[in-house]
Steps between C-alpha positions, in 0.01 A plus 500: 500500500644833395598740779245786539656667793771764490838373641554566870849581619596251773236246387596151393360318193537169332515470128367221268827312528478484883774760547435744790623853493462835684411827343791731610409812294213631290532810280159596388633783278741266314258203517774271633508253783816369661473155659746281702471124482571279815849426357572873518501555122309811382297568188294774353150465369298744290167599660316394179663154522405485879137495429542215254695275754338209672598597859381411846559735793658326795483580863831662590757367737517847639126487606576163670797650677289794615242259652789311665646817641168604649469157674848526625433854632207374688694213657793722595279746675372205712857414578579854604249500775695521832374328819393736786768595744290359782469162337629231737619277214762749378855476637597758750781739420590546867766276664329379814756224563756745654 
C-alpha cells in the first residue's frame, strides 16, 4: 500500500523489502527526505517517490525507551524514600557501647 502520510523526522519505517529505517531529515522546500537504515547507511528519497513507496510506520525504539525511563523514574522515587528518624528498625548513629 502506498504511503499517504508525510515523512516524520525521528519516525521509523519498514520498506517492502523488510528493511527498517529512520527519517533523519525532511526538507519540504527541496522535496527531499534523508533516511538512515539500521546498518547506519544513509539515503535520500524524493518526496514524490515517498508517496509511491510501500511503507509501514513502526513504533520507534525511542518511544519504548521513554516508557522504560518513566517506569524507572517511578521505581527510583520509591527507592529514594527515607525511613523516619524515629523508626526503631533503622541503625543508630550514636555509639552507646562506650
